[in-house]
N, C-alpha and C positions, 0 to 999 in steps of 0.2 A: 467405774464399781458399783453404778446403778443396778442393784437386782440381784448383787453378792449375796452371798453369806456373809454373818457376823464373822467376826475374828474365832471368838469359841467353837463358833458352827463349821467356820472353812477346819482348824485345827482338830475338833472331834472326826471331821468325814477325811481330811483329805491324810494330816500328818499325825496322828494319834496310833493308827496301822501300823507306824512305823517304828514304833518304840514296844511293838511287844517283841516280849522274847528277853528285856532286857528289864528284869525288877525295880529296879533303881530309877528308871524311866517314871513310873510311876503311871502310865499308860498317859503321861504327858498333863495331867490331871493338876497337879502342883508345882507352885514357882523353882525347884530347884531338884536336882536330881542328884543323887548319892551313890558314889562307884569308886573301887578302888580297885589295885592293882593287884594282879596275881602272887602268891607267896614267889619271893626272890625277883618280881619284876618289880621296874619302875614305869610312869607315865613318861612319855613325851608326847609336849599339846604343840599345836600348830595352826595360828589360826587366819585364812587370807581372803578377803573379799574380792569381788568380780562385779564390773558394771558395764551395764547395755552399754554401748559406743565404743567401748574401750577395750572393755575382754572378751563381745560375742558383741555381734549383730545381734540389733533390738529386733527384726524381724525370727531367729533363728528359733526352732520349736522348744516349746516351756522341757519337754521331756531330755535333749541334749542339752541346754543350757545347764539341767540339776544337775548330772552326770560330771560337766567340766567343773560346776562348784564344789562338788566336793570329790574327784577325780586329784584337783592343785595340790587342797589339802592332804588327799593322802601319799601324792608323792615325795612330799616331805619328808614324812613320815616314813618313808621305804628307805628315801635316801640316809635317815640317822638309825635303820636297822629294827625297826619297829616292824610290829605288826598289827595294824588297827583293831580300835576294840568301839568306840562309840564319837558321836560328833552332835555339836549342837546347830543349829540354823538360826539364821538372822532375816526374814524373809522383807523387803521394804517395796513397796508396790507402786505405781501411780493408778490414778484413774480409772486407766484406757485397758487395763488389764483385766481380760473376761476370763471368768470361770473355767473354762474349759483350757486357757493357758496352764489352770494352776494345778488341773486335775493330770492334766499331758506331767508338769514337772515334778506332783509324787511321784508319781509313777516309775517317770527316770530315775526317783532316787530307790524305791523301794528293786527296781529293779538290777542296780549297782548294788544297794547293802549287801543283795541276796546272793551277788557273785565276788564282794570283797568281805562278805564279813563281817558285819558294823552293823550299830544300831542309832538312830536315832531316837536323844534322849531329852531335850529341851534346844528352847532358843524363844526368838517371841516371830512378832507376825505386826508392822504397820502398813500406816501409808506414808506414802510422798510425792512432792510435788519432783522431783528430780525421775532421771532415768531407773528402771529397778535394778536393785543392789541387795547381793547378798552376798550374807558372810556365813563363813563355815568355822569351826572351832571341831577340830578332829585331837582324836586322846589315841594315843599307841603304846603298847609296851615292849618296852627291850629290858634284857636281863641289867640287871643294876649295875652302873658303875661300864656297862660298857657300849652307852650311846656313840654312834659316829658323829664326830664335830667335823667343823671346819679343819681347828686345828686339829694338829698330829702329821703331819705329811712330811715326810723327809727327804733331803737334797740326794739326788740320786735315785730315787723311786719311781716306777712307773706312772703316768696318766692315762686312765683307763674311763669311757663311755659307754652306756647301753643303747642299744639298738642303734636309731639312725638323726641326723642334727639336720633342724632346715626345714623339713617340712610344713610344720604348721606357720612359719614365715612365709612362707612361697604359698600356700592353701589360702591364707589372707589376702594377699593377690589377687589369688586366681578367683576369690569371693570380691574383689573390689572391680573386676574386669581383667586384667593381667591377662597374657601371654596368651590371648587369641589364636585358637589354630592347636594349641595344645589339646592330646590324646584325650578324649574324655576321661578313660579309666583314671589315665596318670591324674587330670583335673581331681578327677573325684576323690581320690588318694589323699592327696593334698589335702582338699579341705575338710577330707574325716578327719583328718589327722591334726587342724586347726581346734574342730568345733571338740572333738573325741580325744582329749588325752589320755597315750596309756600308762597308766601308771607304774612301776614294777616294784609292786604291791609283794608279793610271797619273791621274787629274786632281793628286795634289798635285806632282808633278816636274813638271808643265806650269805652276806657281803661280812658280816661278824665273823672277827678273827679273821678277816684277808683284809679289808679293807682299811687304809690309817687317817682318810682324812673324805670324804664326803660331801655332797649337796645337789639338791635336784635343779638343771637347767630348767629355768623360765624365764630370766632376764636376757639369755642369751649367753654362748658358748664362751667368748671369749669374757665376757662380764659377770658372766659367776663364776667361773676361773681365778679372775682377776680377784674375787670376796675370798675363796680359799688361799690361794698365794699371800694376801693379804693377812688372813690368822694365822697361816705359818710360819708365816715370815720370810718366804723364801721364791724364788722365780719360779717359771715354767716358760718349757720350749714344747709349738704348738708342731707334726708335720701336716701342713695342708693337706697331702696327698693322702694320710691314712685316717682323715676326719672321716665315717662313714653315711653316705648321703643314699639314700632312695633309690631305685632305679627311675622313680618318675620326680625327683631333685636334681639326680645327676643329669638328668635330660636338658633341663634349663641352667645348669649350670657348668654346663659346657660350651653353652654359647656367649657366656657373657661373663668378664669377672664382677660387676653390680651382685650381680645372683651368688655369686659365692660369697662375695662380705655378706650379703643377706644371710645367709642360710645359715652363717660362722658368728651372728650379732642379734638374725632375727627376735631370738623366742621363743616361748611356748611350745616350749621340744618336748618340757617333765622327762626327759631321761634321769638316768643315774652319771655324776661326774664323780670319780672318784679314783684316789692313789691307792698303790699298793708295792709291796717289798718284788724289785723281780722272780724270785722262789714262788711267789703265788700265782704263776703266768699260768702254768700245769689246771690247777684246781679251776681258774678263773677259767679256762676251756671247755671244764667240764662241765661248769655251771651254765655256760651260754648253751653247750646241746641239750642238754636237763631240759634248760626252759628255754628253748626257741629262740633265741635273742643275742642277736651280738652282743658280744663286750668285747672291745675292742680296743687297743696302745696306741695312746694318738699323739706321746708324746714323753714328756720326761719334766720330774722339777731337779731344781739346781738351787746352788745360793744366791742369796743377794746380793749385791755388789752395792754398797752407798747407801743401804738402808731402804732402796727403791725397789719395790716388791713390783717385778712387772712378768710382765703374759709379751709373749714374742710366737708368732704364726707365721712360721715361713713355705712358702712355696717350693715348687718341686728343684728348684734350682738353688733354693739354700736361702732362699734375696727374701730380708722381712717384709711383711704383707702390711700397706697402714688399713688403717679401720677408719672414716666419719663418723661412724658411728658405732660403738664395740657393745650397745645393747640395751635395753630395754632400760629407764630411768623413771621411777612414780613421780620426781618433781621435779 
């Protein structure tokens, strides 16, 4: 930290510009920000933290880390049908971080702010003896009473997922030296999916009135579906053959049951997993075409027996797959 700007100089140079255009942020010169939802809307609020060595590699560039920190929170808003508006940022940095990293971090935030139409409105900066730690609290708007919850699925409804599954988990393996000999373009694609998620920010609000229950896939498809089942008090059956994999992921999955299990349970996908009635299929197909994003039916919801809200993943022959680890757990 030697030679680095002080806290207030740092904020003024790199982060105050990110608040421009949001009057309630007061240029980050006050202790608090003021904000209110638009008429007829309510706020949906999400906070998530990422740590070096756990959610990103310590060697990752500051700009990419910034994008991941913001996007993992925007992904949750998208799954609720919310349009993002603003966010708070807590940035804890060790002595070893250089000002150039912070400059790149702020630049990455600025690029994403412009693309996703959000503003920084406050937060905190501090030093830490531990790894780089970043916490974002994101605010989104949704029409009053229409937030799409985990609870709300009905037996017989179809289970959908956006995009492709498993790329990020496989990408992390690539970064750690696995899959030697993998095609360079495939390896690059998988790594990019790990480092820079693609939250479905513009598609998510269009699921209002279509999706009955929803959440984003962060801990892994199987684990997150278990959360949805528990909240909706239902069970689910997933057809493994229908789960959408990218060509890069499929080239690895086709060689190993272990890699298929990793893709289904590894996490960091930041896609939307949701349920919808069968009659919504046509409208969802049109949405997929409009946003050039796959929306794939991968299974169905079912009534639970004996109070057990289970997730069953079946292979091509209808046999249930067994997972040693169903997803990421924080503790």
